[in-house]
C-alpha positions in Angstrom: -84.0 -13.5 -3.1 -82.3 -13.7 -6.5 -80.1 -10.8 -5.6 -79.0 -12.6 -2.4 -78.2 -15.7 -4.5 -76.0 -13.5 -6.7 -74.1 -11.9 -3.8 -73.6 -15.1 -1.9 -73.4 -18.0 -4.2 -71.2 -20.1 -2.0 -73.3 -19.5 1.1 -76.4 -20.4 -0.7 -75.1 -23.6 -2.0 -73.9 -24.7 1.4 -77.4 -23.9 2.8 -79.2 -25.6 0.0 -77.5 -29.0 0.3 -77.1 -29.1 4.1 -79.4 -31.7 5.8 -82.2 -30.3 7.9 -80.4 -31.1 11.1 -76.9 -32.4 11.8 -77.7 -33.1 15.4 -79.1 -36.7 15.0 -76.1 -38.0 13.1 -73.6 -36.4 15.5 -75.6 -37.8 18.4 -75.3 -41.3 16.8 -71.5 -40.8 16.4 -71.3 -40.0 20.1 -72.9 -43.3 20.9 -70.4 -45.3 18.9 -68.2 -47.6 20.9 -65.6 -48.5 18.2 -64.4 -47.5 14.7 -66.6 -50.0 12.8 -69.8 -48.3 14.0 -68.4 -44.8 13.0 -67.4 -46.0 9.6 -70.8 -47.7 9.1 -72.5 -44.4 9.8 -70.2 -42.7 7.3 -70.9 -45.2 4.6 -74.7 -45.0 5.1 -74.8 -41.3 5.3 -72.0 -40.3 2.8 -74.5 -38.6 0.5 -75.8 -36.2 3.1 -72.6 -35.8 5.4 -71.9 -32.0 5.9 -68.4 -30.7 6.4 -69.1 -30.3 10.1 -70.1 -34.0 10.4 -66.9 -35.0 8.5 -64.8 -33.1 10.9 -66.6 -34.6 13.9 -66.1 -38.1 12.4 -62.3 -37.5 12.4 -62.6 -36.4 16.0 -64.5 -39.5 17.3 -62.0 -41.8 15.4 -59.0 -40.0 16.9 -60.4 -40.3 20.4 -60.7 -44.0 19.9 -57.1 -44.3 18.8 -55.9 -42.3 21.8 -57.5 -44.8 24.2 -55.6 -47.7 22.8 -52.2 -49.0 24.0 -50.5 -49.7 20.7 -51.1 -46.4 18.9 -49.1 -47.3 15.7 -50.9 -50.6 15.0 -54.3 -48.9 15.6 -53.4 -46.0 13.3 -52.5 -48.6 10.6 -55.7 -50.4 11.0 -57.7 -47.2 10.7 -56.3 -46.6 7.2 -57.1 -50.2 6.2 -60.9 -49.7 6.5 -62.6 -49.4 3.1 -64.8 -46.7 4.5 -61.6 -44.6 5.3 -61.4 -43.9 1.6 -65.0 -42.6 1.7 -64.1 -40.2 4.5 -60.9 -39.2 2.6 -62.9 -38.3 -0.6 -65.6 -36.5 1.5 -62.9 -34.4 3.1 -61.4 -33.4 -0.2 -64.8 -32.3 -1.6 -65.9 -30.4 1.5 -62.8 -28.9 3.0 -63.3 -25.4 1.4 -66.6 -25.1 3.3 -65.1 -26.1 6.7 -64.6 -23.4 9.3 -60.9 -22.7 10.2 -60.8 -24.7 13.4 -62.4 -27.7 11.7 -60.1 -27.5 8.7 -56.9 -27.5 10.7 -58.2 -30.1 13.2 -58.8 -32.4 10.2 -55.3 -31.8 8.9 -53.9 -32.6 12.3 -55.8 -35.8 12.7 -55.0 -36.9 9.1 -51.3 -36.5 10.0 -51.8 -38.5 13.3 -53.3 -41.3 11.1 -49.9 -41.4 9.3 -51.1 -40.1 6.0 -47.9 -39.0 4.3 -47.1 -35.3 3.7 -46.9 -35.7 0.0 -50.5 -37.3 -0.1 -52.9 -35.1 -2.2 -55.4 -34.7 0.7 -52.7 -33.4 3.0 -51.3 -31.0 0.4 -54.7 -29.7 -0.4 -55.5 -29.2 3.3 -52.2 -27.3 3.8 -52.9 -25.1 0.8 -56.4 -24.3 1.9 -55.0 -23.3 5.4 -52.3 -21.2 3.9 -55.0 -19.3 1.9 -56.8 -18.5 5.2 -53.6 -18.0 7.3 -54.0 -14.2 8.1 -57.5 -14.8 9.6 -56.6 -17.7 11.9 -57.1 -17.1 15.6 -54.0 -17.9 17.9 -55.4 -21.4 18.8 -55.9 -22.5 15.1 -52.5 -20.9 14.1 -50.7 -22.9 16.8 -52.2 -26.3 15.7 -51.4 -25.5 12.1 -47.8 -24.7 13.0 -47.6 -28.1 14.7 -48.8 -29.7 11.5 -46.2 -28.0 9.6 -43.5 -29.0 12.1 -44.7 -32.6 11.9 -43.9 -32.4 8.2 -40.4 -31.0 9.0 -41.3 -27.7 7.4 -39.5 -25.6 10.0 -37.7 -23.5 7.4 -40.5 -23.3 4.9 -41.8 -19.9 3.6 -45.1 -20.8 5.2 -43.6 -21.2 8.6 -41.9 -17.9 7.9 -45.2 -16.3 7.3 -46.5 -17.7 10.6 -43.5 -16.3 12.4 -44.2 -12.9 11.0 -47.8 -13.1 12.1 -46.8 -14.0 15.7 -44.2 -11.1 15.6 -46.9 -8.6 14.6 -49.5 -9.7 17.0 -47.3 -10.7 20.1 -48.5 -7.8 22.2 -52.2 -8.9 21.9 -51.6 -12.7 22.5 -52.8 -13.7 26.0 -53.1 -17.5 25.6 -49.7 -19.0 26.9 -50.7 -22.5 25.9 -51.1 -21.6 22.2 -48.1 -19.2 22.2 -45.9 -22.0 23.6 -46.9 -24.3 20.8 -46.1 -21.6 18.3 -42.7 -20.8 20.0 -41.6 -24.4 19.6 -42.7 -24.5 15.9 -41.1 -21.2 14.8 -38.0 -21.3 16.9 -35.6 -22.1 14.0 -36.8 -18.8 12.3 -36.6 -16.4 15.2 -33.9 -13.6 15.5 -32.2 -13.0 18.7 -34.3 -9.8 19.3 -37.5 -11.8 18.6 -36.4 -14.6 20.9 -35.9 -12.0 23.7 -39.4 -10.6 23.1 -40.9 -14.1 23.2 -39.1 -14.9 26.5 -40.3 -11.6 28.0 -43.9 -12.3 26.9 -43.7 -15.8 28.3 -42.6 -14.4 31.6 -45.5 -11.9 31.8 -48.1 -14.6 30.9 -46.6 -17.4 33.0 -48.4 -16.4 36.3 -51.7 -16.4 34.5 -51.6 -20.1 33.7 -52.9 -22.9 35.9 -50.1 -24.7 37.8 -51.1 -28.0 36.4 -50.2 -27.0 32.8 -47.2 -29.3 32.5 -47.4 -29.4 28.7 -47.2 -25.7 28.4 -44.1 -25.6 30.8 -42.6 -28.4 28.9 -42.9 -26.7 25.6 -41.4 -23.5 27.1 -38.3 -25.4 28.2 -38.2 -27.0 24.7 -38.2 -23.5 23.1 -35.3 -22.5 25.3 -33.5 -25.6 24.4 -34.2 -25.0 20.6 -32.7 -21.4 20.9 -29.9 -22.5 23.1 -30.8 -20.1 26.0 -30.6 -21.2 29.6 -32.8 -18.5 30.9 -32.9 -19.4 34.5 -36.0 -17.4 35.8 -38.3 -19.2 33.2 -36.5 -22.6 33.8 -37.1 -22.2 37.6 -40.8 -21.5 37.1 -41.3 -24.4 34.8 -39.4 -26.6 37.2 -41.8 -25.6 40.0 -44.7 -26.7 37.8 -43.1 -30.1 37.1 -42.4 -30.6 40.9 -46.0 -29.6 41.8 -47.3 -32.2 39.3 -44.8 -34.9 40.0 -47.4 -37.7 40.5 -48.9 -37.0 37.1 -45.6 -37.2 35.2 -45.3 -40.4 33.2 -42.2 -42.0 31.8 -42.5 -40.0 28.5 -42.7 -36.7 30.3 -39.9 -37.4 32.7 -37.5 -38.6 30.0 -38.3 -35.6 27.9 -37.7 -33.1 30.7 -34.4 -34.8 31.8 -33.2 -34.6 28.1 -34.1 -30.9 27.9 -32.5 -30.1 31.2 -29.3 -31.9 30.1 -29.1 -29.9 26.8 -29.6 -26.6 28.7 -27.2 -27.6 31.5 -29.8 -26.9 34.0 -29.5 -28.8 37.2 -32.4 -29.2 39.5 -31.5 -31.5 42.5 -35.2 -31.7 43.6 -36.3 -32.7 40.2 -33.6 -35.3 39.8 -34.5 -36.8 43.3 -38.3 -36.8 42.3 -37.5 -38.3 38.9 -35.3 -41.1 40.4 -38.1 -42.0 42.9 -40.9 -42.0 40.3 -38.8 -43.9 37.7 -37.6 -46.5 40.2 -41.3 -47.1 41.1 -41.8 -47.8 37.4 -39.2 -50.7 37.0 -41.8 -53.4 37.6 -44.4 -51.8 35.3 -42.7 -52.2 31.9 -42.0 -55.5 30.3 -41.9 -54.3 26.7 -38.6 -53.4 25.1 -39.6 -50.0 23.8 -40.9 -48.7 27.2 -38.1 -50.4 29.2 -35.3 -49.0 27.1 -36.7 -45.5 27.7 -36.8 -46.2 31.4 -33.2 -47.5 31.3 -31.9 -44.6 29.5 -33.7 -42.1 31.9 -33.0 -43.9 35.1 -29.7 -45.6 34.6 -27.3 -42.8 34.9 -28.8 -41.6 38.2 -29.8 -45.0 39.7 -28.2 -46.5 42.9 -26.3 -49.8 42.7 -29.4 -52.0 43.4 -31.4 -50.2 40.8 -28.6 -50.4 38.3 -28.3 -54.1 38.8 -32.1 -54.5 38.3 -32.1 -52.4 35.1 -29.1 -54.2 33.6 -30.4 -57.7 34.4 -33.8 -56.9 32.8 -32.4 -55.2 29.7 -30.1 -58.3 29.3 -33.2 -60.5 29.1 -34.7 -58.3 26.5 -31.5 -57.8 24.5 -32.5 -60.2 21.6 -35.6 -58.2 21.0 -34.0 -54.8 20.8 -34.2 -52.7 17.6 -31.1 -51.0 16.2 -32.2 -47.6 17.8 -33.0 -49.2 21.1 -29.6 -50.9 21.2 -27.9 -47.6 20.4 -29.9 -45.8 23.2 -28.9 -48.6 25.7 -25.2 -48.4 24.8 -25.2 -44.7 25.2 -26.8 -44.9 28.6 -24.3 -47.6 29.7 -21.5 -45.2 28.7 -23.0 -42.6 30.9 -23.5 -45.1 33.7 -19.8 -46.1 33.5 -21.1 -49.7 33.3 -18.7 -52.6 33.8 -21.2 -55.3 33.1 -19.1 -57.2 30.4 -21.9 -59.6 29.6 -24.4 -56.9 28.9 -21.8 -54.8 27.0 -21.0 -57.9 24.9 -24.7 -58.6 24.2 -25.6 -55.0 23.1 -22.4 -54.8 21.0 -23.6 -57.9 19.2 -26.9 -56.2 18.5 -25.2 -53.1 17.2 -22.8 -55.3 15.1 -25.9 -56.9 13.3 -27.4 -53.5 12.6 -24.3 -51.5 11.7 -25.5 -50.9 8.1 -28.6 -49.1 9.4 -26.8 -46.4 11.4 -26.1 -42.8 10.3 -22.6 -41.3 10.6 -23.4 -39.5 13.8 -24.7 -42.7 15.3 -21.6 -44.6 14.2 -19.6 -42.0 16.1 -21.6 -42.5 19.2 -21.2 -46.3 18.9 -17.4 -46.0 18.5 -17.1 -43.6 21.5 -19.2 -45.8 23.7 -17.3 -49.1 22.7 -13.9 -47.4 23.3 -15.1 -45.9 26.7 -16.5 -49.2 27.8 -13.2 -51.0 27.0 -14.9 -53.4 24.5 -12.7 -55.4 22.2 -13.8 -57.1 19.0 -11.6 -57.1 16.0 -14.5 -58.2 13.7 -16.7 -55.4 14.9 -14.1 -52.8 14.6 -13.1 -53.9 11.1 -16.7 -53.7 9.9 -17.2 -50.3 11.7 -14.0 -48.9 9.9 -15.2 -50.2 6.5 -18.5 -48.6 7.0 -17.1 -45.4 8.1 -14.7 -45.3 5.1 -17.5 -46.1 2.7 -19.6 -43.1 4.1 -16.5 -40.9 3.8 -16.2 -41.6 0.1 -19.6 -40.2 -0.6 -20.1 -37.5 2.1 -20.0 -33.9 1.1 -21.1 -32.1 4.2 -18.2 -30.7 6.4 -19.9 -31.6 9.7 -20.6 -35.2 8.5 -17.0 -35.7 7.2 -15.6 -34.4 10.5 -17.9 -36.9 12.3 -16.7 -39.8 10.2 -13.0 -38.9 10.5 -13.3 -38.5 14.2 -14.8 -42.0 14.5 -12.1 -43.5 12.3 -9.3 -41.9 14.4 -10.6 -43.6 17.6 -10.5 -47.2 16.2 -7.5 -49.4 16.3 -5.3 -48.7 13.2 -6.7 -45.2 12.9 -4.5 -44.5 9.7 -6.3 -42.6 6.9 -5.1 -43.0 3.3 -4.3 -40.3 0.8 -7.8 -40.2 -0.6 -9.2 -39.7 2.9 -6.9 -36.8 3.6 -7.8 -35.2 0.2 -11.4 -35.5 1.2 -10.7 -33.4 4.4 -8.7 -30.9 2.5 -11.5 -30.4 -0.1 -14.0 -29.2 2.6 -11.7 -27.1 4.8 -12.8 -23.8 3.3 -16.4 -24.5 4.3 -15.6 -25.6 7.9 -16.5 -23.6 11.1 -14.2 -23.7 14.1 -15.9 -26.7 15.6 -15.3 -28.9 12.5 -11.7 -27.6 12.2 -11.1 -28.5 15.8 -12.6 -31.9 15.3 -10.3 -32.6 12.3 -7.3 -31.4 14.2 -8.0 -33.7 17.1 -8.2 -36.6 14.7 -5.0 -35.7 13.0 -3.2 -35.5 16.3 -4.5 -39.0 17.1 -2.9 -40.2 13.9 0.4 -38.6 14.5 0.4 -40.2 18.0 0.1 -43.6 16.3 2.5 -42.3 13.5 5.3 -44.7 14.4 3.3 -47.5 13.0 3.1 -45.9 9.5 5.4 -44.7 6.9 7.1 -41.2 7.3 5.5 -39.9 4.2 2.0 -40.4 5.8 3.1 -38.5 8.9 4.4 -35.7 6.7 1.1 -35.4 5.0 -0.7 -35.3 8.3 1.6 -32.4 9.4 0.9 -30.5 6.3 -2.8 -31.1 7.0 -2.3 -29.6 10.5 -0.7 -26.5 8.9 -3.8 -26.1 6.6 -6.1 -26.4 9.6 -4.1 -23.6 11.4 -4.5 -21.4 8.3 -8.3 -21.9 7.9 -8.7 -21.6 11.7 -7.0 -18.1 11.8 -8.9 -17.1 8.7 -12.2 -18.1 10.4 -11.4 -16.1 13.5 -10.5 -13.0 11.5 -13.9 -12.9 9.7 -15.9 -12.8 13.0 -17.3 -9.4 13.9 -20.2 -10.6 16.1 -19.6 -11.9 19.6 -22.8 -14.2 19.7 -22.0 -15.8 16.3 -18.4 -16.3 17.4 -19.5 -17.8 20.7 -21.6 -20.4 18.9 -18.4 -21.7 17.3 -16.3 -21.4 20.4 -18.4 -22.9 23.2 -17.6 -26.6 22.4 -13.9 -26.1 21.5 -11.3 -27.9 23.5 -8.1 -30.0 23.0 -4.5 -29.5 22.3 -4.8 -28.1 18.8 -7.0 -25.2 19.8 -4.9 -24.3 22.8 -1.7 -24.3 20.8 -2.8 -22.9 17.5 -5.8 -20.6 18.0 -6.1 -19.7 21.6 -4.1 -16.5 21.5 -5.9 -15.2 18.4 -9.2 -16.2 19.9 -8.5 -14.1 23.1 -7.5 -11.2 20.8 -10.8 -11.5 18.9 -12.8 -11.7 22.1 -10.9 -8.5 23.3 -12.0 -6.7 20.1 -15.6 -7.8 20.7 -15.7 -7.3 24.4 -18.0 -4.3 24.1 -20.7 -6.8 23.2 -20.4 -8.7 26.6 -23.6 -8.2 28.5 -25.7 -9.9 31.3 -26.9 -12.6 28.9 -23.5 -13.9 27.7 -21.1 -12.8 30.5 -21.3 -16.1 32.3 -20.6 -18.1 29.2 -17.6 -16.0 28.2 -16.3 -16.3 31.8 -16.7 -20.1 31.7 -14.7 -20.3 28.5 -11.8 -18.2 29.9 -11.7 -20.6 32.9 -11.1 -23.5 30.5 -8.4 -21.9 28.5 -6.2 -21.1 31.5 -5.3 -17.8 29.6 -5.0 -14.6 31.7 -6.5 -11.7 29.9 -6.7 -8.8 32.4 -8.7 -6.9 29.8 -11.4 -9.5 29.4 -11.6 -10.3 33.2 -11.9 -6.6 34.1 -14.8 -6.3 31.5 -16.5 -9.3 33.0 -16.2 -7.9 36.5 -17.5 -4.5 35.2 -20.5 -6.0 33.5 -21.3 -8.0 36.6 -21.2 -4.9 38.8 -23.2 -2.8 36.5 -25.9 -5.3 35.4 -26.0 -7.6 38.6 -29.7 -7.2 38.9 -30.2 -8.8 35.4 -27.9 -11.7 36.1 -29.5 -14.8 37.6 -27.9 -16.1 40.8 -27.3 -19.4 39.1 -24.7 -17.8 36.8 -22.6 -16.2 39.6 -20.4 -19.3 40.0 -19.4 -19.3 36.3 -18.6 -15.5 36.5 -16.4 -15.9 39.6 -14.6 -19.1 38.3 -12.0 -17.5 36.0 -10.8 -15.1 38.7 -10.3 -18.1 41.0 -8.6 -20.4 38.5 -6.3 -17.7 37.2 -5.7 -16.0 40.7 -6.6 -12.6 39.5 -8.1 -9.7 41.5 -10.0 -7.1 39.4 -9.5 -3.4 40.3 -12.7 -3.4 42.4 -12.0 -6.7 44.0 -14.1 -6.4 47.3 -17.0 -4.6 45.6 -17.1 -7.2 42.8 -17.1 -10.3 45.1 -19.3 -8.6 47.6 -21.9 -7.7 45.1 -21.9 -11.2 43.6 -22.3 -12.8 47.1 -25.0 -10.4 48.1 -26.9 -11.2 45.0 -26.7 -14.9 46.0 -27.7 -14.7 49.6 -31.4 -15.0 49.2 -30.9 -18.1 47.0 -28.5 -20.0 49.3 -31.3 -22.3 50.6 -32.4 -23.4 47.1 -29.2 -23.4 45.1 -27.8 -26.7 43.9 -25.5 -28.1 46.7 -22.8 -29.0 44.2 -22.7 -25.4 42.9 -22.4 -24.0 46.4 -19.5 -26.3 47.2 -17.7 -25.3 44.0 -18.5 -21.7 44.6 -17.2 -21.8 48.1 -14.0 -23.4 47.0 -13.5 -20.9 44.2 -13.9 -18.0 46.6 -11.5 -19.6 49.1 -8.7 -19.7 46.5 -9.2 -15.9 46.3 -9.0 -15.5 50.1 -12.6 -14.6 50.1 -14.7 -16.3 52.8 -18.3 -15.0 53.0 -19.6 -16.2 56.4 -23.2 -16.7 55.2 -22.2 -19.0 52.4 -19.8 -21.0 54.6 -22.4 -21.4 57.4 -24.9 -22.7 54.8 -22.4 -25.3 53.5 -21.1 -26.5 56.8 -24.5 -27.3 58.1 -25.7 -30.9 58.9 -29.0 -30.3 56.8 -27.0 -29.1 53.8 -24.4 -31.9 54.0 -27.3 -34.4 54.1 -28.7 -32.9 50.9 -25.2 -33.1 49.4 -24.8 -36.7 50.3 -28.2 -37.5 48.7 -27.1 -35.7 45.5 -23.7 -37.5 45.4 -25.6 -40.9 45.2 -26.9 -39.7 41.8 -23.6 -39.1 40.3 -20.9 -41.1 38.5 -17.9 -42.1 40.5 -15.4 -39.7 38.9 -17.7 -36.6 39.5 -18.6 -37.8 43.0 -14.9 -38.1 43.9 -14.2 -34.6 42.4 -16.9 -33.0 44.6 -15.8 -34.8 47.7 -12.3 -33.4 47.2 -13.6 -29.9 46.6 -15.6 -30.1 49.9 -12.5 -31.4 51.7 -10.3 -28.6 50.2 -12.9 -26.0 51.2 -13.0 -27.4 54.7 -9.2 -27.3 55.0 -9.1 -23.7 53.7 -11.7 -22.6 56.2 -10.0 -24.3 59.2 -6.7 -22.8 58.3 -7.6 -19.4 57.0 -10.7 -18.6 59.1 -10.4 -20.4 62.5 -12.7 -17.7 63.9 -15.6 -19.4 62.2 -15.1 -22.4 64.4 -16.0 -24.8 61.5 -14.5 -28.3 62.5 -12.1 -30.3 60.4 -14.2 -33.5 59.5 -12.3 -35.0 56.6 -9.6 -36.9 58.5 -11.1 -40.4 57.8 -11.8 -39.4 54.1 -8.2 -38.4 53.7 -6.8 -41.4 55.4 -8.7 -43.7 53.1 -7.6 -41.7 50.1 -4.0 -41.3 51.0 -3.4 -44.7 52.4 -2.1 -45.8 49.0 1.1 -45.8 47.0 1.0 -42.4 45.2 3.5 -43.4 42.6 7.1 -42.5 41.8 8.6 -39.1 41.4 8.8 -37.8 37.9 12.1 -37.1 36.0 12.5 -33.5 37.3 11.6 -34.4 40.9 14.0 -37.3 40.9 16.8 -34.9 39.7 15.9 -32.3 42.4 15.8 -35.1 45.2 19.3 -36.3 44.4 20.7 -32.7 44.3 19.0 -32.0 47.4 20.6 -34.9 49.1 24.0 -33.7 47.9 23.3 -30.1 48.9 22.0 -31.0 52.4 24.6 -33.7 53.1 22.8 -37.0 52.5 19.3 -38.6 52.0 18.5 -38.6 55.8 18.4 -34.7 55.5 15.6 -34.7 53.0 12.1 -36.2 52.8 10.2 -36.8 49.5 6.5 -37.0 49.0 5.6 -35.6 52.4 2.1 -35.5 53.9 1.3 -32.5 56.0 -1.3 -31.9 58.6 -4.6 -31.3 56.8 -3.3 -33.6 54.1 -1.4 -31.4 51.7 1.3 -33.3 49.8 4.6 -31.7 49.2 7.4 -32.8 46.9 10.3 -32.4 49.4 10.9 -31.3 53.1 13.9 -30.5 54.9 14.7 -28.8 58.3 17.3 -26.2 59.1 18.4 -25.6 62.7 18.8 -22.0 64.0 22.3 -21.9 62.7 21.0 -22.7 59.1 22.4 -26.3 59.4 20.5 -29.2 57.9 18.8 -31.3 60.6 18.7 -35.1 60.1 15.4 -37.1 60.2 17.0 -40.3 61.4 16.1 -43.8 60.2 12.5 -43.2 59.6 12.9 -41.5 56.2 10.6 -42.8 53.5 11.0 -44.7 50.2 10.4 -42.6 47.2 6.8 -42.7 46.1 5.5 -43.9 49.3 3.6 -41.8 52.0 5.0 -41.4 55.4 3.2 -42.3 58.5 1.4 -39.4 60.2 2.7 -38.9 63.7 1.1 -35.6 64.6 -0.9 -35.5 67.8 -3.3 -33.1 66.2 -4.0 -31.7 62.8 -4.3 -28.2 64.2 -0.7 -27.8 65.4 1.9 -26.0 63.4 4.5 -28.3 61.9 7.2 -26.2 63.6 5.9 -26.7 67.1 7.8 -30.1 67.4 11.1 -28.7 66.1 14.1 -27.7 68.2 14.0 -24.0 69.1 15.0 -21.7 66.2 14.7 -24.4 63.6 12.5 -24.2 60.5 10.8 -26.7 58.4 11.1 -26.0 54.6 8.8 -27.2 51.9 10.1 -27.4 48.4 7.7 -27.6 45.5 8.4 -28.2 41.9 5.8 -26.4 39.9 5.2 -27.7 36.4 3.1 -26.1 33.5 -0.2 -26.7 35.2 0.6 -24.4 38.1 0.8 -21.4 35.8 -1.4 -19.4 33.4 -0.9 -20.6 29.8 0.4 -17.2 28.5 2.4 -15.8 31.3 4.3 -17.0 34.4 1.5 -16.2 36.7 0.7 -18.7 39.6 -2.8 -20.0 39.4 -5.2 -20.1 42.2 -4.8 -23.6 43.7 -1.0 -23.4 43.7 -1.2 -19.8 45.4 -3.6 -21.2 48.0 -1.4 -24.2 48.8 1.5 -21.9 49.4 -0.6 -19.9 51.9 -1.7 -23.0 53.7 1.8 -24.3 54.0 3.0 -21.0 55.4 0.2 -21.0 57.9 1.2 -24.6 59.0 4.8 -23.2 59.7 6.6 -24.0 56.6 9.0 -21.8 54.6 7.8 -22.6 51.1 10.3 -22.7 48.2 8.7 -23.0 44.9 10.8 -24.2 41.9 9.1 -23.2 38.7 9.7 -25.5 35.6 10.7 -22.5 33.5 13.6 -21.6 35.9 14.7 -25.3 36.4 14.8 -26.0 32.8 16.2 -22.6 31.7 19.6 -22.2 29.9 20.9 -20.5 33.1 20.5 -23.8 34.9 21.6 -26.1 32.2 24.5 -27.7 34.2 24.4 -29.7 37.4 26.6 -27.1 39.1 24.3 -24.3 38.2 21.3 -26.2 39.7 23.0 -27.2 42.8 24.0 -23.5 43.4 20.4 -22.5 42.6 19.1 -24.9 45.3 21.7 -23.7 47.9 20.7 -20.1 47.4 17.0 -20.8 47.7 17.4 -23.0 50.8 20.0 -21.1 52.8 18.7 -17.5 51.9 17.5 -15.6 54.9 13.9 -16.4 55.0 13.3 -15.8 51.3 11.3 -18.2 49.1 
């Protein structure tokens, strides 16, 4: 016996002081109906409480809190009990004897009771857990990682050790619930290779979980958001879990999922429809600002007109009770909703005004953007906002924060920045990434735009600052030797400065790194090229090659992004038919479930390339599909809705003209009549010049029409008719006023325009092509302009395109030269 005591002193001590049985006390805790009774038991039995009973007491208290509606107030009241200090001290004394599960559970509940991370008890519990870390099972490890994450220790050495443990033991882990918790906690410390391993493991385990595990699916989506990876196969599986448990999703869950989907740019029409229905049903259920603001933010951007009115009227009644963060959330949602409720805008702006001192720089930027977008005017608010931004700028040292502050200042009335502000920018330029540099450049260009209001010396300093931005931008690009790291900086870049100063070198850098393009990043790189309008045949050929070789690894959702640059830039890769055919074949089994908007955009993109897959078109031009599309359009803001309607019309027109054998009817006549039954504005300077010269060349204004509307509603700049002897043919007295649309006198949209002309005559369309019609780097016609030319030729026109670079060239610098140019183009034998 003595030998046993020497070998196991700690075990003997625990055994010696443990009560004969802990069952009676635990049974009594189970019978408690409130916290007071639990604390009374703790106080009466504090001398004999075991570590197991201490842990059980925490569990019971936490169960009571979870059952209450106002969790924050309940948590505060728990800590106010005198007996809580007794429990606190007992925990400190007994934690080293607790088993692993009990120890971490007590830490978790202590933090839920809002005990601060720097509190001695929390620090002691974390230290004890760290000491045992290697022996924790997966469930205990996952809960401990959550405790660390709640303390914002995502980058701590301790979280790094947990990451290492998960990496070493990943193959043996079979519990996806616990793994998903760990994935969220350690996501900031995972390498790309480890991230891929985690995603593969999650895919393997996903089918083993119960379809009701919404929280596990939610954490998986959160992990993908954290690592910025829109991995469609997993997102689809998680989405199915959410849809199958739609009735169990509350406001908190729906709001969270919508936010995650938005960050990942994952669009699920079914989920949005379900979410709108569920959230609309919740409108009458919430009368507290905190809950209703969350509902307003989630439902507002996708609500119908009636629901928007209900939301706005209710939030208006609550506006006086809103906190600073709630008012900020409401204003952001109103911006997304494109709200025009001036009374509500004014009311929320007044709440923001009162709380301006409480906002961080990034929040001040959001406020500025929203107020400008919503056309709100208040000199007093803008003056205070500017003063606050400038005060932050004086003390800020982070490049990203300084770029945010400068961006917000540049949006305000009187966006001028003094010499001290410019010096502040110059000081951080060497530390800036491309995103920060682009933000600064956009701000400087705004100042230059308003430069006429300020002294020339200030504008000169701004131009020098632009030169420095160019220098550091080129320097930053030259340092990149990894495509994924470069892409992190490139993906959000847009604006004039990037296009004019860095685009060419960016493309050259991408060409140097294009060996790293693979099935994971090919869609992102293709999407970027589409935005640049820069034709790089090397990059496009590489994209086509990767798509052909790795098509089985590419999710069908990514196909549209891959095809888009070929459509926009009007480029056929070497294996054109095989490339497009492979992409469409990969899509075919998904046609019934793909997002309707994506299919419309995809169909139009292929049409610009003269590629018309029958299965895709029959899917789109189907009553059931068009019904789904109409339902989805109701969820969108007016500008995006109009854009999609136009794309569908343009696709309908292309199919009717280029594939009449499909017998798809033209059903956009009324839509076009409504849209084009307006004044389309006056001709621009170059078009007016051309119009006057055409009148001289042809013999008078009655020989030329301007702003003509064709069958199928193409608009052309000018039209004239030549008879069979190449003589201009007069229109008579029905010619139109410049900038006004003519009446449409065709008996049928299907007839060719030449069918009503005298025998041998031809109708000529003249189009002035500005910068937008061509690729940025070369004089290569882009997809939409090339398609329009094909359509006009099918309609019977001879098409003459007048490129801006020819019209504005030195060779055509005189009126006589331009007149001769027009004569040659019009009267040449059938050449355009």
